mmCIF file of the N, C-alpha and C atoms, coordinates in Angstrom:
data_MODEL
# 
_entry.id   MODEL 
# 
loop_
_atom_site.group_PDB 
_atom_site.id 
_atom_site.type_symbol 
_atom_site.label_atom_id 
_atom_site.label_alt_id 
_atom_site.label_comp_id 
_atom_site.label_asym_id 
_atom_site.label_entity_id 
_atom_site.label_seq_id 
_atom_site.pdbx_PDB_ins_code 
_atom_site.Cartn_x 
_atom_site.Cartn_y 
_atom_site.Cartn_z 
_atom_site.occupancy 
_atom_site.B_iso_or_equiv 
_atom_site.pdbx_formal_charge 
_atom_site.auth_seq_id 
_atom_site.auth_comp_id 
_atom_site.auth_asym_id 
_atom_site.auth_atom_id 
_atom_site.pdbx_PDB_model_num 
ATOM 1   N N  . MET A 1 1  ? 45.279 23.820  288.820 1.00 0.00 ? 1  MET A N  1 
ATOM 2   C CA . MET A 1 1  ? 45.952 23.409  289.907 1.00 0.00 ? 1  MET A CA 1 
ATOM 3   C C  . MET A 1 1  ? 47.590 22.896  289.129 1.00 0.00 ? 1  MET A C  1 
ATOM 4   N N  . GLU A 1 2  ? 48.853 23.661  289.884 1.00 0.00 ? 2  GLU A N  1 
ATOM 5   C CA . GLU A 1 2  ? 49.874 23.505  289.723 1.00 0.00 ? 2  GLU A CA 1 
ATOM 6   C C  . GLU A 1 2  ? 50.538 22.282  289.771 1.00 0.00 ? 2  GLU A C  1 
ATOM 7   N N  . LYS A 1 3  ? 51.111 21.918  288.941 1.00 0.00 ? 3  LYS A N  1 
ATOM 8   C CA . LYS A 1 3  ? 51.843 20.559  288.426 1.00 0.00 ? 3  LYS A CA 1 
ATOM 9   C C  . LYS A 1 3  ? 53.506 20.728  289.086 1.00 0.00 ? 3  LYS A C  1 
ATOM 10  N N  . TYR A 1 4  ? 53.387 19.798  290.155 1.00 0.00 ? 4  TYR A N  1 
ATOM 11  C CA . TYR A 1 4  ? 54.788 19.775  290.798 1.00 0.00 ? 4  TYR A CA 1 
ATOM 12  C C  . TYR A 1 4  ? 55.790 18.739  290.110 1.00 0.00 ? 4  TYR A C  1 
ATOM 13  N N  . LEU A 1 5  ? 56.830 19.449  290.012 1.00 0.00 ? 5  LEU A N  1 
ATOM 14  C CA . LEU A 1 5  ? 57.912 19.172  289.018 1.00 0.00 ? 5  LEU A CA 1 
ATOM 15  C C  . LEU A 1 5  ? 59.152 18.733  290.135 1.00 0.00 ? 5  LEU A C  1 
ATOM 16  N N  . ILE A 1 6  ? 59.477 17.233  289.753 1.00 0.00 ? 6  ILE A N  1 
ATOM 17  C CA . ILE A 1 6  ? 60.882 16.592  290.732 1.00 0.00 ? 6  ILE A CA 1 
ATOM 18  C C  . ILE A 1 6  ? 61.790 16.905  290.104 1.00 0.00 ? 6  ILE A C  1 
ATOM 19  N N  . HIS A 1 7  ? 62.850 17.668  291.496 1.00 0.00 ? 7  HIS A N  1 
ATOM 20  C CA . HIS A 1 7  ? 63.966 18.021  291.143 1.00 0.00 ? 7  HIS A CA 1 
ATOM 21  C C  . HIS A 1 7  ? 65.112 16.959  290.915 1.00 0.00 ? 7  HIS A C  1 
ATOM 22  N N  . SER A 1 8  ? 66.427 17.174  290.675 1.00 0.00 ? 8  SER A N  1 
ATOM 23  C CA . SER A 1 8  ? 67.300 16.166  290.701 1.00 0.00 ? 8  SER A CA 1 
ATOM 24  C C  . SER A 1 8  ? 67.366 15.470  292.022 1.00 0.00 ? 8  SER A C  1 
ATOM 25  N N  . ASN A 1 9  ? 67.579 16.667  293.017 1.00 0.00 ? 9  ASN A N  1 
ATOM 26  C CA . ASN A 1 9  ? 68.020 15.749  294.531 1.00 0.00 ? 9  ASN A CA 1 
ATOM 27  C C  . ASN A 1 9  ? 66.615 14.812  295.033 1.00 0.00 ? 9  ASN A C  1 
ATOM 28  N N  . GLU A 1 10 ? 65.381 14.618  294.020 1.00 0.00 ? 10 GLU A N  1 
ATOM 29  C CA . GLU A 1 10 ? 64.153 14.061  294.448 1.00 0.00 ? 10 GLU A CA 1 
ATOM 30  C C  . GLU A 1 10 ? 63.849 12.755  293.464 1.00 0.00 ? 10 GLU A C  1 
ATOM 31  N N  . LEU A 1 11 ? 64.523 12.611  292.290 1.00 0.00 ? 11 LEU A N  1 
ATOM 32  C CA . LEU A 1 11 ? 64.849 11.565  291.432 1.00 0.00 ? 11 LEU A CA 1 
ATOM 33  C C  . LEU A 1 11 ? 64.145 10.243  291.738 1.00 0.00 ? 11 LEU A C  1 
ATOM 34  N N  . HIS A 1 12 ? 64.795 9.821   293.144 1.00 0.00 ? 12 HIS A N  1 
ATOM 35  C CA . HIS A 1 12 ? 64.551 8.792   293.961 1.00 0.00 ? 12 HIS A CA 1 
ATOM 36  C C  . HIS A 1 12 ? 63.215 8.337   294.506 1.00 0.00 ? 12 HIS A C  1 
ATOM 37  N N  . LEU A 1 13 ? 62.498 9.641   294.182 1.00 0.00 ? 13 LEU A N  1 
ATOM 38  C CA . LEU A 1 13 ? 60.878 9.811   294.427 1.00 0.00 ? 13 LEU A CA 1 
ATOM 39  C C  . LEU A 1 13 ? 59.914 9.311   293.430 1.00 0.00 ? 13 LEU A C  1 
ATOM 40  N N  . ILE A 1 14 ? 60.452 9.125   292.290 1.00 0.00 ? 14 ILE A N  1 
ATOM 41  C CA . ILE A 1 14 ? 59.711 8.552   291.188 1.00 0.00 ? 14 ILE A CA 1 
ATOM 42  C C  . ILE A 1 14 ? 59.484 7.169   291.449 1.00 0.00 ? 14 ILE A C  1 
ATOM 43  N N  . ASP A 1 15 ? 58.111 6.973   291.102 1.00 0.00 ? 15 ASP A N  1 
ATOM 44  C CA . ASP A 1 15 ? 57.369 5.823   291.192 1.00 0.00 ? 15 ASP A CA 1 
ATOM 45  C C  . ASP A 1 15 ? 57.967 5.026   290.369 1.00 0.00 ? 15 ASP A C  1 
ATOM 46  N N  . LYS A 1 16 ? 58.546 3.883   290.538 1.00 0.00 ? 16 LYS A N  1 
ATOM 47  C CA . LYS A 1 16 ? 59.364 2.704   289.558 1.00 0.00 ? 16 LYS A CA 1 
ATOM 48  C C  . LYS A 1 16 ? 58.539 2.277   288.625 1.00 0.00 ? 16 LYS A C  1 
ATOM 49  N N  . GLN A 1 17 ? 57.363 2.332   288.668 1.00 0.00 ? 17 GLN A N  1 
ATOM 50  C CA . GLN A 1 17 ? 56.454 2.078   287.777 1.00 0.00 ? 17 GLN A CA 1 
ATOM 51  C C  . GLN A 1 17 ? 56.269 3.007   286.686 1.00 0.00 ? 17 GLN A C  1 
ATOM 52  N N  . LYS A 1 18 ? 56.379 3.807   286.766 1.00 0.00 ? 18 LYS A N  1 
ATOM 53  C CA . LYS A 1 18 ? 56.214 5.113   285.817 1.00 0.00 ? 18 LYS A CA 1 
ATOM 54  C C  . LYS A 1 18 ? 57.476 5.222   285.157 1.00 0.00 ? 18 LYS A C  1 
ATOM 55  N N  . ILE A 1 19 ? 58.291 4.817   285.991 1.00 0.00 ? 19 ILE A N  1 
ATOM 56  C CA . ILE A 1 19 ? 59.880 4.706   285.144 1.00 0.00 ? 19 ILE A CA 1 
ATOM 57  C C  . ILE A 1 19 ? 59.928 3.771   284.145 1.00 0.00 ? 19 ILE A C  1 
ATOM 58  N N  . HIS A 1 20 ? 58.743 2.603   284.673 1.00 0.00 ? 20 HIS A N  1 
ATOM 59  C CA . HIS A 1 20 ? 58.868 1.353   283.006 1.00 0.00 ? 20 HIS A CA 1 
ATOM 60  C C  . HIS A 1 20 ? 58.097 1.661   282.172 1.00 0.00 ? 20 HIS A C  1 
ATOM 61  N N  . GLN A 1 21 ? 56.869 2.528   282.654 1.00 0.00 ? 21 GLN A N  1 
ATOM 62  C CA . GLN A 1 21 ? 55.797 3.019   281.534 1.00 0.00 ? 21 GLN A CA 1 
ATOM 63  C C  . GLN A 1 21 ? 56.527 3.833   280.820 1.00 0.00 ? 21 GLN A C  1 
ATOM 64  N N  . ALA A 1 22 ? 57.463 4.904   281.398 1.00 0.00 ? 22 ALA A N  1 
ATOM 65  C CA . ALA A 1 22 ? 58.497 5.938   280.342 1.00 0.00 ? 22 ALA A CA 1 
ATOM 66  C C  . ALA A 1 22 ? 59.649 5.174   279.190 1.00 0.00 ? 22 ALA A C  1 
ATOM 67  N N  . VAL A 1 23 ? 60.286 3.935   280.167 1.00 0.00 ? 23 VAL A N  1 
ATOM 68  C CA . VAL A 1 23 ? 61.129 3.314   278.946 1.00 0.00 ? 23 VAL A CA 1 
ATOM 69  C C  . VAL A 1 23 ? 60.130 2.775   278.040 1.00 0.00 ? 23 VAL A C  1 
ATOM 70  N N  . GLU A 1 24 ? 59.009 2.175   278.241 1.00 0.00 ? 24 GLU A N  1 
ATOM 71  C CA . GLU A 1 24 ? 58.215 1.448   277.220 1.00 0.00 ? 24 GLU A CA 1 
ATOM 72  C C  . GLU A 1 24 ? 57.818 2.688   276.240 1.00 0.00 ? 24 GLU A C  1 
ATOM 73  N N  . LYS A 1 25 ? 57.529 3.657   276.384 1.00 0.00 ? 25 LYS A N  1 
ATOM 74  C CA . LYS A 1 25 ? 57.562 4.551   275.454 1.00 0.00 ? 25 LYS A CA 1 
ATOM 75  C C  . LYS A 1 25 ? 58.491 4.756   274.421 1.00 0.00 ? 25 LYS A C  1 
ATOM 76  N N  . VAL A 1 26 ? 59.592 4.782   275.167 1.00 0.00 ? 26 VAL A N  1 
ATOM 77  C CA . VAL A 1 26 ? 60.918 5.030   274.624 1.00 0.00 ? 26 VAL A CA 1 
ATOM 78  C C  . VAL A 1 26 ? 61.508 3.661   273.979 1.00 0.00 ? 26 VAL A C  1 
ATOM 79  N N  . VAL A 1 27 ? 60.854 2.618   274.162 1.00 0.00 ? 27 VAL A N  1 
ATOM 80  C CA . VAL A 1 27 ? 60.964 1.355   273.352 1.00 0.00 ? 27 VAL A CA 1 
ATOM 81  C C  . VAL A 1 27 ? 60.062 1.564   271.844 1.00 0.00 ? 27 VAL A C  1 
ATOM 82  N N  . GLU A 1 28 ? 59.184 1.886   272.365 1.00 0.00 ? 28 GLU A N  1 
ATOM 83  C CA . GLU A 1 28 ? 58.059 1.914   270.952 1.00 0.00 ? 28 GLU A CA 1 
ATOM 84  C C  . GLU A 1 28 ? 58.319 3.235   270.161 1.00 0.00 ? 28 GLU A C  1 
ATOM 85  N N  . SER A 1 29 ? 59.254 4.282   270.860 1.00 0.00 ? 29 SER A N  1 
ATOM 86  C CA . SER A 1 29 ? 59.369 5.322   269.917 1.00 0.00 ? 29 SER A CA 1 
ATOM 87  C C  . SER A 1 29 ? 60.420 5.116   269.015 1.00 0.00 ? 29 SER A C  1 
ATOM 88  N N  . LEU A 1 30 ? 61.203 4.474   269.353 1.00 0.00 ? 30 LEU A N  1 
ATOM 89  C CA . LEU A 1 30 ? 62.172 4.332   268.669 1.00 0.00 ? 30 LEU A CA 1 
ATOM 90  C C  . LEU A 1 30 ? 62.669 2.549   267.928 1.00 0.00 ? 30 LEU A C  1 
ATOM 91  N N  . GLU A 1 31 ? 61.388 1.947   267.789 1.00 0.00 ? 31 GLU A N  1 
ATOM 92  C CA . GLU A 1 31 ? 60.899 1.199   267.084 1.00 0.00 ? 31 GLU A CA 1 
ATOM 93  C C  . GLU A 1 31 ? 62.100 -0.351  267.742 1.00 0.00 ? 31 GLU A C  1 
ATOM 94  N N  . LEU A 1 32 ? 61.939 -0.328  268.678 1.00 0.00 ? 32 LEU A N  1 
ATOM 95  C CA . LEU A 1 32 ? 62.980 -1.353  269.206 1.00 0.00 ? 32 LEU A CA 1 
ATOM 96  C C  . LEU A 1 32 ? 62.343 -2.805  269.631 1.00 0.00 ? 32 LEU A C  1 
ATOM 97  N N  . ALA A 1 33 ? 62.428 -4.002  269.582 1.00 0.00 ? 33 ALA A N  1 
ATOM 98  C CA . ALA A 1 33 ? 62.068 -5.011  269.254 1.00 0.00 ? 33 ALA A CA 1 
ATOM 99  C C  . ALA A 1 33 ? 61.667 -5.284  271.010 1.00 0.00 ? 33 ALA A C  1 
ATOM 100 N N  . ALA A 1 34 ? 62.982 -4.993  271.633 1.00 0.00 ? 34 ALA A N  1 
ATOM 101 C CA . ALA A 1 34 ? 62.440 -5.229  272.738 1.00 0.00 ? 34 ALA A CA 1 
ATOM 102 C C  . ALA A 1 34 ? 63.132 -4.238  273.858 1.00 0.00 ? 34 ALA A C  1 
ATOM 103 N N  . GLY A 1 35 ? 62.742 -3.758  274.998 1.00 0.00 ? 35 GLY A N  1 
ATOM 104 C CA . GLY A 1 35 ? 63.330 -2.929  275.983 1.00 0.00 ? 35 GLY A CA 1 
ATOM 105 C C  . GLY A 1 35 ? 64.911 -3.610  277.034 1.00 0.00 ? 35 GLY A C  1 
ATOM 106 N N  . SER A 1 36 ? 64.414 -5.073  276.580 1.00 0.00 ? 36 SER A N  1 
ATOM 107 C CA . SER A 1 36 ? 65.516 -5.866  277.624 1.00 0.00 ? 36 SER A CA 1 
ATOM 108 C C  . SER A 1 36 ? 65.647 -6.968  276.420 1.00 0.00 ? 36 SER A C  1 
ATOM 109 N N  . THR A 1 37 ? 66.703 -7.769  276.784 1.00 0.00 ? 37 THR A N  1 
ATOM 110 C CA . THR A 1 37 ? 66.910 -8.979  275.986 1.00 0.00 ? 37 THR A CA 1 
ATOM 111 C C  . THR A 1 37 ? 68.545 -9.743  277.071 1.00 0.00 ? 37 THR A C  1 
ATOM 112 N N  . ASN A 1 38 ? 69.001 -10.468 276.498 1.00 0.00 ? 38 ASN A N  1 
ATOM 113 C CA . ASN A 1 38 ? 70.039 -11.165 277.128 1.00 0.00 ? 38 ASN A CA 1 
ATOM 114 C C  . ASN A 1 38 ? 70.913 -10.152 278.277 1.00 0.00 ? 38 ASN A C  1 
ATOM 115 N N  . ASN A 1 39 ? 71.461 -9.202  277.333 1.00 0.00 ? 39 ASN A N  1 
ATOM 116 C CA . ASN A 1 39 ? 72.568 -8.208  278.098 1.00 0.00 ? 39 ASN A CA 1 
ATOM 117 C C  . ASN A 1 39 ? 71.894 -7.152  277.577 1.00 0.00 ? 39 ASN A C  1 
ATOM 118 N N  . PHE A 1 40 ? 70.939 -7.103  277.670 1.00 0.00 ? 40 PHE A N  1 
ATOM 119 C CA . PHE A 1 40 ? 70.538 -5.297  277.514 1.00 0.00 ? 40 PHE A CA 1 
ATOM 120 C C  . PHE A 1 40 ? 69.153 -5.019  278.281 1.00 0.00 ? 40 PHE A C  1 
ATOM 121 N N  . ASP A 1 41 ? 69.235 -4.599  279.081 1.00 0.00 ? 41 ASP A N  1 
ATOM 122 C CA . ASP A 1 41 ? 68.025 -4.071  280.000 1.00 0.00 ? 41 ASP A CA 1 
ATOM 123 C C  . ASP A 1 41 ? 67.932 -2.585  280.293 1.00 0.00 ? 41 ASP A C  1 
ATOM 124 N N  . LEU A 1 42 ? 67.186 -1.893  279.162 1.00 0.00 ? 42 LEU A N  1 
ATOM 125 C CA . LEU A 1 42 ? 66.982 -0.788  279.509 1.00 0.00 ? 42 LEU A CA 1 
ATOM 126 C C  . LEU A 1 42 ? 65.984 -0.313  280.909 1.00 0.00 ? 42 LEU A C  1 
ATOM 127 N N  . TYR A 1 43 ? 65.283 -0.966  280.991 1.00 0.00 ? 43 TYR A N  1 
ATOM 128 C CA . TYR A 1 43 ? 64.454 -0.705  282.012 1.00 0.00 ? 43 TYR A CA 1 
ATOM 129 C C  . TYR A 1 43 ? 65.395 -0.738  283.393 1.00 0.00 ? 43 TYR A C  1 
ATOM 130 N N  . GLN A 1 44 ? 66.053 -1.764  283.424 1.00 0.00 ? 44 GLN A N  1 
ATOM 131 C CA . GLN A 1 44 ? 66.833 -1.625  284.923 1.00 0.00 ? 44 GLN A CA 1 
ATOM 132 C C  . GLN A 1 44 ? 67.811 -0.680  284.828 1.00 0.00 ? 44 GLN A C  1 
ATOM 133 N N  . VAL A 1 45 ? 68.643 0.186   283.396 1.00 0.00 ? 45 VAL A N  1 
ATOM 134 C CA . VAL A 1 45 ? 69.451 0.925   283.445 1.00 0.00 ? 45 VAL A CA 1 
ATOM 135 C C  . VAL A 1 45 ? 68.929 2.554   284.146 1.00 0.00 ? 45 VAL A C  1 
ATOM 136 N N  . VAL A 1 46 ? 67.808 2.590   283.248 1.00 0.00 ? 46 VAL A N  1 
ATOM 137 C CA . VAL A 1 46 ? 66.823 3.687   283.649 1.00 0.00 ? 46 VAL A CA 1 
ATOM 138 C C  . VAL A 1 46 ? 66.334 3.949   284.971 1.00 0.00 ? 46 VAL A C  1 
ATOM 139 N N  . GLU A 1 47 ? 66.130 2.769   285.529 1.00 0.00 ? 47 GLU A N  1 
ATOM 140 C CA . GLU A 1 47 ? 65.362 2.543   286.914 1.00 0.00 ? 47 GLU A CA 1 
ATOM 141 C C  . GLU A 1 47 ? 66.625 3.233   287.932 1.00 0.00 ? 47 GLU A C  1 
ATOM 142 N N  . LYS A 1 48 ? 67.814 2.016   287.982 1.00 0.00 ? 48 LYS A N  1 
ATOM 143 C CA . LYS A 1 48 ? 68.710 2.607   288.851 1.00 0.00 ? 48 LYS A CA 1 
ATOM 144 C C  . LYS A 1 48 ? 69.481 3.841   288.812 1.00 0.00 ? 48 LYS A C  1 
ATOM 145 N N  . TYR A 1 49 ? 69.067 4.299   287.294 1.00 0.00 ? 49 TYR A N  1 
ATOM 146 C CA . TYR A 1 49 ? 70.039 5.931   287.337 1.00 0.00 ? 49 TYR A CA 1 
ATOM 147 C C  . TYR A 1 49 ? 68.932 6.739   288.197 1.00 0.00 ? 49 TYR A C  1 
ATOM 148 N N  . PHE A 1 50 ? 67.921 6.653   287.983 1.00 0.00 ? 50 PHE A N  1 
ATOM 149 C CA . PHE A 1 50 ? 66.922 7.671   288.677 1.00 0.00 ? 50 PHE A CA 1 
ATOM 150 C C  . PHE A 1 50 ? 66.941 7.177   290.856 1.00 0.00 ? 50 PHE A C  1 
ATOM 151 N N  . THR A 1 51 ? 67.181 5.966   290.911 1.00 0.00 ? 51 THR A N  1 
ATOM 152 C CA . THR A 1 51 ? 66.730 5.646   292.186 1.00 0.00 ? 51 THR A CA 1 
ATOM 153 C C  . THR A 1 51 ? 67.919 4.955   293.045 1.00 0.00 ? 51 THR A C  1 
ATOM 154 N N  . ASP A 1 52 ? 69.064 5.337   292.321 1.00 0.00 ? 52 ASP A N  1 
ATOM 155 C CA . ASP A 1 52 ? 70.280 4.348   293.082 1.00 0.00 ? 52 ASP A CA 1 
ATOM 156 C C  . ASP A 1 52 ? 71.636 5.818   292.734 1.00 0.00 ? 52 ASP A C  1 
ATOM 157 N N  . LEU A 1 53 ? 71.723 6.177   293.682 1.00 0.00 ? 53 LEU A N  1 
ATOM 158 C CA . LEU A 1 53 ? 72.696 7.576   293.621 1.00 0.00 ? 53 LEU A CA 1 
ATOM 159 C C  . LEU A 1 53 ? 74.205 7.242   293.308 1.00 0.00 ? 53 LEU A C  1 
ATOM 160 N N  . ASP A 1 54 ? 74.686 5.607   294.004 1.00 0.00 ? 54 ASP A N  1 
ATOM 161 C CA . ASP A 1 54 ? 76.202 5.513   293.087 1.00 0.00 ? 54 ASP A CA 1 
ATOM 162 C C  . ASP A 1 54 ? 75.972 4.760   292.010 1.00 0.00 ? 54 ASP A C  1 
ATOM 163 N N  . THR A 1 55 ? 75.015 3.904   291.719 1.00 0.00 ? 55 THR A N  1 
ATOM 164 C CA . THR A 1 55 ? 75.056 3.939   290.178 1.00 0.00 ? 55 THR A CA 1 
ATOM 165 C C  . THR A 1 55 ? 75.148 5.056   288.952 1.00 0.00 ? 55 THR A C  1 
ATOM 166 N N  . ARG A 1 56 ? 74.044 6.259   289.651 1.00 0.00 ? 56 ARG A N  1 
ATOM 167 C CA . ARG A 1 56 ? 74.060 7.461   288.776 1.00 0.00 ? 56 ARG A CA 1 
ATOM 168 C C  . ARG A 1 56 ? 75.553 8.038   288.570 1.00 0.00 ? 56 ARG A C  1 
ATOM 169 N N  . SER A 1 57 ? 76.206 8.200   289.655 1.00 0.00 ? 57 SER A N  1 
ATOM 170 C CA . SER A 1 57 ? 77.568 8.775   289.639 1.00 0.00 ? 57 SER A CA 1 
ATOM 171 C C  . SER A 1 57 ? 78.464 7.873   288.697 1.00 0.00 ? 57 SER A C  1 
ATOM 172 N N  . LYS A 1 58 ? 78.422 6.271   289.009 1.00 0.00 ? 58 LYS A N  1 
ATOM 173 C CA . LYS A 1 58 ? 79.218 5.772   287.980 1.00 0.00 ? 58 LYS A CA 1 
ATOM 174 C C  . LYS A 1 58 ? 78.725 5.939   286.625 1.00 0.00 ? 58 LYS A C  1 
ATOM 175 N N  . ILE A 1 59 ? 77.374 5.993   286.566 1.00 0.00 ? 59 ILE A N  1 
ATOM 176 C CA . ILE A 1 59 ? 77.146 5.954   284.655 1.00 0.00 ? 59 ILE A CA 1 
ATOM 177 C C  . ILE A 1 59 ? 77.226 7.160   284.668 1.00 0.00 ? 59 ILE A C  1 
ATOM 178 N N  . ASN A 1 60 ? 77.238 8.595   285.255 1.00 0.00 ? 60 ASN A N  1 
ATOM 179 C CA . ASN A 1 60 ? 77.762 9.909   284.912 1.00 0.00 ? 60 ASN A CA 1 
ATOM 180 C C  . ASN A 1 60 ? 79.091 10.057  284.718 1.00 0.00 ? 60 ASN A C  1 
ATOM 181 N N  . ARG A 1 61 ? 80.285 9.267   285.518 1.00 0.00 ? 61 ARG A N  1 
ATOM 182 C CA . ARG A 1 61 ? 81.610 9.394   285.165 1.00 0.00 ? 61 ARG A CA 1 
ATOM 183 C C  . ARG A 1 61 ? 81.843 8.668   283.654 1.00 0.00 ? 61 ARG A C  1 
ATOM 184 N N  . LEU A 1 62 ? 80.853 7.122   283.726 1.00 0.00 ? 62 LEU A N  1 
ATOM 185 C CA . LEU A 1 62 ? 81.511 6.793   282.299 1.00 0.00 ? 62 LEU A CA 1 
ATOM 186 C C  . LEU A 1 62 ? 80.792 7.649   281.195 1.00 0.00 ? 62 LEU A C  1 
ATOM 187 N N  . VAL A 1 63 ? 79.899 8.187   281.127 1.00 0.00 ? 63 VAL A N  1 
ATOM 188 C CA . VAL A 1 63 ? 79.208 8.937   279.677 1.00 0.00 ? 63 VAL A CA 1 
ATOM 189 C C  . VAL A 1 63 ? 80.193 10.671  279.970 1.00 0.00 ? 63 VAL A C  1 
ATOM 190 N N  . GLY A 1 64 ? 81.138 10.846  280.825 1.00 0.00 ? 64 GLY A N  1 
ATOM 191 C CA . GLY A 1 64 ? 81.665 12.029  280.831 1.00 0.00 ? 64 GLY A CA 1 
ATOM 192 C C  . GLY A 1 64 ? 80.642 13.464  281.399 1.00 0.00 ? 64 GLY A C  1 
ATOM 193 N N  . VAL A 1 65 ? 79.419 13.024  282.389 1.00 0.00 ? 65 VAL A N  1 
ATOM 194 C CA . VAL A 1 65 ? 78.533 13.883  282.870 1.00 0.00 ? 65 VAL A CA 1 
ATOM 195 C C  . VAL A 1 65 ? 79.348 14.168  284.421 1.00 0.00 ? 65 VAL A C  1 
ATOM 196 N N  . ALA A 1 66 ? 79.670 15.549  284.408 1.00 0.00 ? 66 ALA A N  1 
ATOM 197 C CA . ALA A 1 66 ? 80.652 15.813  285.519 1.00 0.00 ? 66 ALA A CA 1 
ATOM 198 C C  . ALA A 1 66 ? 79.624 16.526  286.652 1.00 0.00 ? 66 ALA A C  1 
ATOM 199 N N  . GLU A 1 67 ? 79.990 15.876  287.814 1.00 0.00 ? 67 GLU A N  1 
ATOM 200 C CA . GLU A 1 67 ? 79.513 16.078  289.370 1.00 0.00 ? 67 GLU A CA 1 
ATOM 201 C C  . GLU A 1 67 ? 79.631 17.193  289.817 1.00 0.00 ? 67 GLU A C  1 
ATOM 202 N N  . GLU A 1 68 ? 78.575 17.871  290.514 1.00 0.00 ? 68 GLU A N  1 
ATOM 203 C CA . GLU A 1 68 ? 79.125 19.162  291.499 1.00 0.00 ? 68 GLU A CA 1 
ATOM 204 C C  . GLU A 1 68 ? 80.509 19.103  291.566 1.00 0.00 ? 68 GLU A C  1 
ATOM 205 N N  . GLU A 1 69 ? 80.810 18.379  292.861 1.00 0.00 ? 69 GLU A N  1 
ATOM 206 C CA . GLU A 1 69 ? 81.855 18.224  293.127 1.00 0.00 ? 69 GLU A CA 1 
ATOM 207 C C  . GLU A 1 69 ? 83.250 17.952  292.049 1.00 0.00 ? 69 GLU A C  1 
ATOM 208 N N  . GLU A 1 70 ? 83.208 17.529  291.287 1.00 0.00 ? 70 GLU A N  1 
ATOM 209 C CA . GLU A 1 70 ? 84.038 17.178  290.071 1.00 0.00 ? 70 GLU A CA 1 
ATOM 210 C C  . GLU A 1 70 ? 84.009 18.550  289.328 1.00 0.00 ? 70 GLU A C  1 
ATOM 211 N N  . GLU A 1 71 ? 83.132 19.281  288.990 1.00 0.00 ? 71 GLU A N  1 
ATOM 212 C CA . GLU A 1 71 ? 82.762 20.535  288.249 1.00 0.00 ? 71 GLU A CA 1 
ATOM 213 C C  . GLU A 1 71 ? 83.513 21.787  289.629 1.00 0.00 ? 71 GLU A C  1 
ATOM 214 N N  . LEU A 1 72 ? 83.554 21.680  290.485 1.00 0.00 ? 72 LEU A N  1 
ATOM 215 C CA . LEU A 1 72 ? 83.900 22.556  291.253 1.00 0.00 ? 72 LEU A CA 1 
ATOM 216 C C  . LEU A 1 72 ? 85.774 22.027  291.560 1.00 0.00 ? 72 LEU A C  1 
ATOM 217 N N  . ALA A 1 73 ? 85.935 21.088  291.613 1.00 0.00 ? 73 ALA A N  1 
ATOM 218 C CA . ALA A 1 73 ? 87.307 20.535  291.625 1.00 0.00 ? 73 ALA A CA 1 
ATOM 219 C C  . ALA A 1 73 ? 87.876 21.253  290.261 1.00 0.00 ? 73 ALA A C  1 
ATOM 220 N N  . GLY A 1 74 ? 87.642 21.024  289.214 1.00 0.00 ? 74 GLY A N  1 
ATOM 221 C CA . GLY A 1 74 ? 87.993 21.512  287.956 1.00 0.00 ? 74 GLY A CA 1 
ATOM 222 C C  . GLY A 1 74 ? 88.140 23.030  287.971 1.00 0.00 ? 74 GLY A C  1 
ATOM 223 N N  . TYR A 1 75 ? 86.955 23.554  288.748 1.00 0.00 ? 75 TYR A N  1 
ATOM 224 C CA . TYR A 1 75 ? 86.951 25.105  288.692 1.00 0.00 ? 75 TYR A CA 1 
ATOM 225 C C  . TYR A 1 75 ? 88.191 25.924  289.564 1.00 0.00 ? 75 TYR A C  1 
ATOM 226 N N  . PHE A 1 76 ? 88.400 25.177  290.209 1.00 0.00 ? 76 PHE A N  1 
ATOM 227 C CA . PHE A 1 76 ? 89.622 25.510  291.304 1.00 0.00 ? 76 PHE A CA 1 
ATOM 228 C C  . PHE A 1 76 ? 90.609 24.692  291.454 1.00 0.00 ? 76 PHE A C  1 
ATOM 229 N N  . GLY A 1 77 ? 90.927 24.297  290.466 1.00 0.00 ? 77 GLY A N  1 
ATOM 230 C CA . GLY A 1 77 ? 92.232 23.138  290.052 1.00 0.00 ? 77 GLY A CA 1 
ATOM 231 C C  . GLY A 1 77 ? 92.505 22.048  290.989 1.00 0.00 ? 77 GLY A C  1 
ATOM 232 N N  . LEU A 1 78 ? 91.830 21.904  291.768 1.00 0.00 ? 78 LEU A N  1 
ATOM 233 C CA . LEU A 1 78 ? 91.583 20.621  292.760 1.00 0.00 ? 78 LEU A CA 1 
ATOM 234 C C  . LEU A 1 78 ? 91.570 19.252  292.290 1.00 0.00 ? 78 LEU A C  1 
ATOM 235 N N  . LYS A 1 79 ? 91.638 18.164  292.985 1.00 0.00 ? 79 LYS A N  1 
ATOM 236 C CA . LYS A 1 79 ? 91.952 16.714  292.435 1.00 0.00 ? 79 LYS A CA 1 
ATOM 237 C C  . LYS A 1 79 ? 90.531 16.713  293.297 1.00 0.00 ? 79 LYS A C  1 
ATOM 238 N N  . GLN A 1 80 ? 89.875 15.417  292.559 1.00 0.00 ? 80 GLN A N  1 
ATOM 239 C CA . GLN A 1 80 ? 88.759 14.993  293.160 1.00 0.00 ? 80 GLN A CA 1 
ATOM 240 C C  . GLN A 1 80 ? 88.974 14.573  294.977 1.00 0.00 ? 80 GLN A C  1 
ATOM 241 N N  . GLU A 1 81 ? 89.974 13.730  295.168 1.00 0.00 ? 81 GLU A N  1 
ATOM 242 C CA . GLU A 1 81 ? 90.556 13.440  296.689 1.00 0.00 ? 81 GLU A CA 1 
ATOM 243 C C  . GLU A 1 81 ? 90.370 14.716  297.685 1.00 0.00 ? 81 GLU A C  1 
ATOM 244 N N  . ASP A 1 82 ? 90.598 15.583  297.037 1.00 0.00 ? 82 ASP A N  1 
ATOM 245 C CA . ASP A 1 82 ? 90.635 16.843  297.981 1.00 0.00 ? 82 ASP A CA 1 
ATOM 246 C C  . ASP A 1 82 ? 89.264 17.152  298.283 1.00 0.00 ? 82 ASP A C  1 
ATOM 247 N N  . PHE A 1 83 ? 88.275 16.454  298.044 1.00 0.00 ? 83 PHE A N  1 
ATOM 248 C CA . PHE A 1 83 ? 86.783 16.721  298.790 1.00 0.00 ? 83 PHE A CA 1 
ATOM 249 C C  . PHE A 1 83 ? 86.679 15.696  299.820 1.00 0.00 ? 83 PHE A C  1 
ATOM 250 N N  . GLU A 1 84 ? 87.539 14.434  299.610 1.00 0.00 ? 84 GLU A N  1 
ATOM 251 C CA . GLU A 1 84 ? 87.110 12.953  300.482 1.00 0.00 ? 84 GLU A CA 1 
ATOM 252 C C  . GLU A 1 84 ? 87.361 13.385  301.721 1.00 0.00 ? 84 GLU A C  1 
# 
C-alpha cells in the first residue's frame, strides 16, 4: 500500500495529536528538559505553524522564508503591495 504524503497546501490537515507526538520526539532528541515552560512552548509554535496560515506567514517572514507571492514580486521587481 502506498503511503499518502501531505503537501504544503494540506498542512492544516495534520492531526494535532500527531504534531504534539512529533514535538515530543524533537524534545527528547535534543535532550530538552521540557517542550514548554513559562515563555517557551514548542508545541504551540509547531501546531500553529502547521494549522494557521496567518501564523505560518508571520513566522516565515520573521525567519526570512520567502512565500510564493514575495518570490514572484522579487523576480519581477515588484513590491508586495502590487499583489494586494
